[in-house]
C-alpha positions as CSV (number, residue, x, y, z in Angstrom):
1,M,0.1,0.0,0.0
2,N,1.5,3.5,-1.0
3,H,0.8,6.5,1.3
4,Y,0.6,9.9,-0.1
5,C,0.1,13.3,1.7
6,T,-1.0,16.8,0.7
7,Y,-2.4,19.9,2.3
8,F,-4.9,22.5,1.5
9,D,-7.6,24.9,2.5
10,R,-11.0,25.5,1.2
11,G,-9.6,27.8,-1.6
12,F,-7.9,24.6,-2.9
13,L,-10.6,22.1,-2.1
14,I,-11.8,21.5,-5.7
15,Q,-8.2,20.9,-6.8
16,G,-7.4,18.7,-3.9
17,L,-10.5,16.6,-4.4
18,A,-9.8,16.3,-8.2
19,M,-6.4,15.2,-7.3
20,W,-7.6,12.6,-5.0
21,R,-10.0,11.1,-7.5
22,S,-7.4,10.9,-10.2
23,L,-4.8,9.1,-7.8
24,A,-7.5,6.7,-6.6
25,R,-8.2,5.7,-10.2
26,Q,-4.3,5.3,-11.0
27,D,-3.3,3.5,-7.7
28,R,-6.2,1.8,-6.3
29,D,-4.4,0.5,-3.2
30,S,-3.2,3.9,-1.9
31,V,-4.1,6.1,1.0
32,L,-4.1,9.9,0.6
33,W,-3.5,11.8,3.9
34,V,-4.8,15.2,3.9
35,L,-3.7,18.0,6.3
36,A,-7.0,20.2,6.4
37,L,-5.8,23.8,6.8
38,D,-9.4,25.0,7.8
39,D,-12.6,23.4,9.5
40,F,-14.5,23.6,6.4
41,T,-12.1,21.6,4.4
42,A,-11.9,18.9,7.2
43,D,-15.7,18.5,7.6
44,V,-16.3,18.3,3.8
45,L,-13.5,15.7,3.2
46,R,-14.6,13.6,6.3
47,E,-18.0,13.3,4.9
48,M,-16.6,12.1,1.7
49,G,-13.7,10.0,2.8
50,G,-13.3,6.6,4.1
51,T,-10.6,4.1,4.3
52,W,-8.5,5.5,1.4
53,L,-8.8,9.2,2.5
54,R,-7.6,10.3,5.9
55,V,-8.1,13.7,7.1
56,V,-6.0,15.5,9.9
57,R,-6.8,18.8,11.2
58,L,-4.1,21.4,11.3
59,E,-4.5,21.7,15.2
60,E,-3.2,18.3,15.6
61,V,-0.1,18.8,13.8
62,E,0.3,22.1,15.5
63,G,-0.4,20.9,19.0
64,G,2.8,20.5,21.2
65,D,5.0,22.0,18.5
66,E,5.9,25.5,20.0
67,A,8.4,26.1,17.3
68,L,5.8,25.7,14.6
69,R,3.3,28.0,16.4
70,K,6.0,30.6,16.8
71,A,6.8,30.4,12.9
72,K,3.1,30.8,12.3
73,G,3.2,34.3,13.7
74,D,6.1,35.8,11.7
75,R,5.2,35.0,8.2
76,S,2.2,35.3,5.7
77,R,-0.3,32.6,5.4
78,A,1.0,31.3,2.1
79,E,4.5,31.4,3.7
80,Y,3.2,29.4,6.7
81,Y,1.9,26.9,4.2
82,F,5.3,26.4,2.7
83,T,6.7,25.8,6.3
84,L,4.3,22.9,6.6
85,S,6.0,21.1,3.6
86,P,8.5,19.3,5.7
87,C,6.3,19.3,8.9
88,W,3.4,17.3,7.7
89,P,5.3,14.2,6.2
90,R,7.6,14.3,9.3
91,W,4.4,14.4,11.7
92,L,3.0,11.3,9.7
93,L,6.2,9.2,9.8
94,R,6.4,10.0,13.7
95,R,2.8,9.4,14.6
96,R,1.6,6.5,12.1
97,A,3.6,3.5,12.5
98,E,1.8,1.8,9.5
99,I,3.5,4.2,7.0
100,E,7.0,3.0,5.8
101,R,7.1,5.7,3.0
102,V,5.2,8.7,2.5
103,T,4.9,10.6,-0.9
104,Y,4.2,14.3,-0.5
105,L,2.1,15.8,-3.6
106,D,1.0,19.3,-4.2
107,A,-2.8,19.6,-4.4
108,D,-2.7,21.0,-8.1
109,L,-1.3,17.7,-9.3
110,F,-3.5,15.5,-11.4
111,F,-2.7,11.9,-12.2
112,L,-3.2,10.4,-15.9
113,G,-1.1,7.3,-15.4
114,D,0.1,4.7,-13.0
115,P,2.6,6.2,-10.4
116,G,4.0,2.7,-9.6
117,G,7.1,3.3,-11.6
118,M,8.3,6.1,-9.2
119,F,8.3,3.5,-6.3
120,E,9.9,0.8,-8.5
121,A,12.9,3.4,-9.2
122,M,13.2,4.3,-5.6
123,D,13.4,0.7,-4.6
124,A,15.8,-0.2,-7.2
125,A,18.2,2.5,-6.3
126,K,17.6,1.7,-2.5
127,A,16.8,5.5,-1.9
128,S,15.7,6.9,1.3
129,V,14.3,10.2,-0.3
130,M,13.0,10.9,-3.9
131,V,13.1,14.3,-5.6
132,T,12.1,15.7,-9.1
133,R,13.9,18.5,-11.1
134,H,12.0,21.4,-12.6
135,R,13.7,20.4,-15.7
136,F,13.4,23.9,-17.2
137,P,14.5,24.0,-20.9
138,S,17.6,26.0,-21.7
139,W,16.0,29.2,-22.5
140,L,14.2,29.3,-19.0
141,R,17.3,28.3,-16.8
142,H,17.3,31.7,-15.4
143,Y,14.3,30.4,-13.2
144,E,16.6,28.0,-11.3
145,K,17.3,30.9,-9.1
146,H,14.0,29.8,-7.3
147,G,15.2,26.2,-7.3
148,V,16.7,23.5,-9.4
149,F,14.2,21.0,-7.7
150,N,10.5,21.1,-7.4
151,V,8.5,20.6,-4.0
152,G,5.6,19.1,-6.0
153,V,6.4,15.5,-5.7
154,L,8.7,14.1,-2.9
155,S,9.1,10.8,-1.2
156,F,10.5,9.9,2.2
157,R,11.1,6.6,3.7
158,R,11.0,5.9,7.2
159,D,14.6,5.2,7.9
160,A,17.7,7.2,9.3
161,A,18.2,9.0,6.1
162,G,14.7,9.8,5.2
163,L,13.9,11.2,8.6
164,G,17.1,13.0,9.0
165,C,16.3,14.8,5.8
166,L,12.9,15.9,7.1
167,E,14.3,16.8,10.4
168,A,17.0,19.2,8.8
169,W,14.4,20.7,6.2
170,R,11.8,21.5,9.0
171,A,14.5,23.1,11.0
172,E,15.5,25.2,8.0
173,C,12.1,26.2,7.2
174,L,11.2,27.1,10.8
175,A,14.2,29.4,10.8
176,W,13.5,31.1,7.4
177,C,10.7,30.3,5.0
178,Y,9.6,33.5,3.0
179,D,8.2,34.3,-0.4
180,R,11.4,36.0,-1.6
181,L,14.9,35.2,-2.7
182,E,17.5,36.1,0.1
183,D,20.9,34.8,0.5
184,G,20.6,31.7,-1.6
185,K,17.1,30.8,-0.1
186,Y,13.7,30.8,-1.6
187,A,10.6,29.6,0.5
188,D,10.7,25.8,1.2
189,Q,12.2,24.9,-2.1
190,K,16.1,26.2,-2.4
191,Y,16.8,24.1,0.6
192,L,16.4,21.0,-1.7
193,E,19.7,21.9,-3.5
194,A,21.6,20.7,-0.4
195,W,20.1,17.2,-0.6
196,P,22.4,15.7,-3.3
197,E,25.4,16.3,-1.2
198,R,23.7,15.6,2.2
199,L,22.2,12.4,1.1
200,G,24.4,10.9,-1.5
201,A,23.3,7.6,-2.6
202,G,20.4,7.9,-0.3
203,L,18.7,10.5,-2.8
204,L,17.0,9.5,-6.0
205,V,16.7,12.4,-8.5
206,L,14.0,10.9,-10.5
207,E,14.6,11.6,-14.3
208,E,11.2,10.7,-15.5
209,A,9.6,13.2,-17.8
210,G,6.0,11.7,-17.2
211,V,6.3,12.6,-13.5
212,N,5.7,16.3,-12.4
213,A,5.5,17.5,-16.0
214,A,4.3,21.0,-15.8
215,P,3.8,24.5,-17.4
216,W,7.6,25.4,-16.8
217,N,8.9,22.1,-18.6
218,W,6.5,21.3,-21.2
219,A,8.0,23.2,-24.0
220,G,11.4,21.4,-23.6
221,A,10.0,18.0,-24.1
222,K,8.4,15.9,-27.0
223,W,4.7,15.2,-26.7
224,E,2.4,12.7,-28.3
225,V,-1.3,13.0,-28.0
226,G,-3.2,9.8,-29.3
227,E,-6.2,7.6,-28.5
228,A,-4.4,5.7,-25.9
229,G,-3.5,8.8,-24.1
230,V,-0.5,11.4,-23.7
231,R,3.2,10.6,-23.7
232,V,6.0,12.8,-23.3
233,D,9.6,12.0,-24.4
234,G,8.5,8.5,-25.4
235,R,7.1,7.7,-21.8
236,D,3.5,7.7,-20.4
237,L,2.3,10.8,-18.6
238,V,2.0,9.9,-15.0
239,C,1.0,13.3,-13.5
240,F,0.8,16.9,-14.5
241,H,1.4,19.8,-12.2
242,F,-1.5,22.4,-13.0
243,A,0.2,25.3,-11.3
244,R,-1.2,28.8,-11.5
245,F,-4.2,27.4,-13.4
246,R,-7.1,29.5,-12.1
247,P,-10.6,31.0,-12.9
248,I,-10.5,34.6,-13.4
249,R,-14.2,35.1,-13.9
250,G,-16.7,32.5,-13.1
251,T,-15.8,29.4,-15.0
252,W,-15.4,30.9,-18.4
253,W,-12.2,33.0,-18.0
254,W,-9.1,31.4,-16.9
255,Q,-5.5,32.3,-16.1
256,S,-3.5,29.7,-17.8
257,G,-0.3,30.3,-15.7
258,Q,1.8,29.7,-18.7
259,L,2.9,33.4,-19.9
260,D,6.2,33.0,-18.4
261,Y,7.1,29.7,-19.8
262,G,5.1,29.2,-23.2
263,V,1.6,28.8,-23.9
264,M,0.6,25.3,-24.9
265,P,-0.9,24.7,-28.4
266,W,-4.3,23.8,-28.9
267,R,-4.2,19.9,-29.2
268,L,-1.9,19.3,-26.0
269,R,-3.6,22.0,-24.2
270,N,-7.1,20.5,-24.5
271,A,-5.9,16.8,-24.0
272,L,-4.4,18.1,-20.7
273,Y,-6.4,21.0,-19.5
274,G,-9.6,19.8,-20.9
275,A,-9.3,16.6,-18.8
276,Y,-8.6,18.7,-15.9
277,W,-11.5,20.7,-16.2
278,R,-13.7,17.8,-16.5
279,A,-12.3,16.6,-13.1
280,L,-12.5,20.0,-11.5
281,D,-16.1,20.5,-12.6
282,A,-17.0,17.0,-11.2
283,A,-15.2,17.9,-7.9
284,R,-17.1,21.3,-7.5
285,K,-20.5,19.5,-8.1
286,E,-19.7,16.9,-5.7
287,I,-18.8,19.4,-3.1
288,A,-21.8,21.7,-3.8
289,E,-24.1,18.8,-3.3
290,R,-22.9,18.7,0.5
291,R,-22.4,22.6,0.7
292,A,-24.9,24.5,-1.4
293,G,-23.3,27.2,-3.3
294,F,-19.8,26.3,-2.9
295,D,-17.5,27.1,-5.9
296,F,-14.2,28.2,-6.9
297,P,-13.2,31.3,-4.7
298,E,-13.9,34.9,-6.2
299,R,-10.9,36.6,-7.2
300,A,-10.7,40.3,-6.6
301,A,-10.3,42.3,-9.6
302,R,-7.0,44.1,-9.7
303,F,-6.3,46.7,-12.1
304,D,-3.0,48.1,-10.7
305,R,0.2,48.9,-12.5
306,S,1.3,45.3,-12.9
307,F,-2.0,44.5,-14.6
308,W,-1.6,47.1,-17.2
309,R,1.9,46.5,-17.7
310,G,1.4,42.9,-18.4
311,L,-1.6,43.3,-20.4
312,P,-0.1,43.7,-23.8
313,L,1.9,40.5,-23.4
314,R,-1.0,38.4,-22.1
315,V,-3.2,39.5,-25.1
316,L,-0.2,38.8,-27.7
317,F,0.5,35.5,-26.4
318,G,-3.0,34.4,-25.5
319,S,-2.1,33.3,-22.1
320,E,-5.7,34.0,-20.7
321,W,-8.1,31.4,-22.0
322,L,-11.7,31.1,-22.7
323,R,-13.6,28.0,-21.9
324,V,-16.0,26.8,-24.5
325,G,-17.4,23.4,-23.2
326,D,-14.3,21.5,-22.1
327,K,-12.0,23.3,-24.5
328,F,-9.8,26.4,-23.8
329,V,-9.4,28.9,-26.6
330,S,-6.4,31.3,-26.8
331,G,-7.1,32.4,-30.4
332,R,-3.4,33.0,-31.1
333,W,-2.9,29.8,-33.5
334,G,0.2,28.7,-31.6
335,L,2.0,32.1,-31.3
336,G,1.8,31.6,-27.5
337,R,4.3,28.9,-27.4
338,W,7.1,31.4,-27.9
339,S,6.1,33.5,-24.9
340,G,9.0,32.0,-22.5
341,R,11.5,32.7,-25.1
342,A,10.3,36.2,-25.8
343,L,10.0,37.1,-22.2
344,G,13.6,35.7,-21.5
345,V,15.1,38.0,-24.3
346,L,13.1,41.1,-22.7
347,R,14.5,40.4,-19.4
348,R,18.1,40.0,-20.7
349,M,17.7,43.3,-22.6
350,G,16.4,44.9,-19.6
351,R,19.4,44.2,-17.4
């Protein structure tokens, strides 16, 4: 049995439920542990869950942890959530004896294939910890200043190396975990760059294009869309990271989250984001059956300087999409795929 964990609040409840449903289809003998960051989320998930979905309230993890409670008072809510990244899997491995290995997942991941290969690779390498790279293409390497590795998929074994890694990471995040670059640190993520030296052969850097594929690395890979599904670099797609994908108005106008990296062309976009939309829509309806009126959180309109400064690029490259049925339309006929390269050139010119 594979144990996974994640955390989210009601603002991400739809995405979190969609992720769980996708994981349950692809890994039927698995358990997802959710750290519910508010009472609404805990109550809804406990009504829906059962053997394979286990919910822990934030107060249970904070209880008796004075250092964690202290950190909560000196950072923003988002930064505190980042701080929980090592604390949550550590808590599970320390408190739940049945868990021999726990795999952390960001809540905006979605599974389209069997994740079993991740664990086969980890077992073959006799690794205690598994991590994935961002895998930025060459023209996006400047983003490595925020981290060579991505926090979205991490796995930790209950052994000295795995537990030691979590203890060290937790201590680092409790001391400093902010949404800014400072002295070689960034949020919870830059700390991972010390792991290869710290763990040596105990760390598996999973070089699998189908795991944690994302807006920031899709443009550097070869994609195939067919009746059998989606493949990337000749391998089945296991999970895609739908980072920054948010509704702007209702459910008809969407932020793609891809302007900085390259906007996906029509066929691939709708193979991935169309499937994800159907899962999100099913999740929101499932929740609304229990909590009438529940929907994606309303986003306050922001017409500040950054909005107007970025508007020409968003329009030019079609990074905001209109949803028509289960299709997402940019109206740019493939021009958007060049946005990451173009913005990279503009940044270099502005230095």
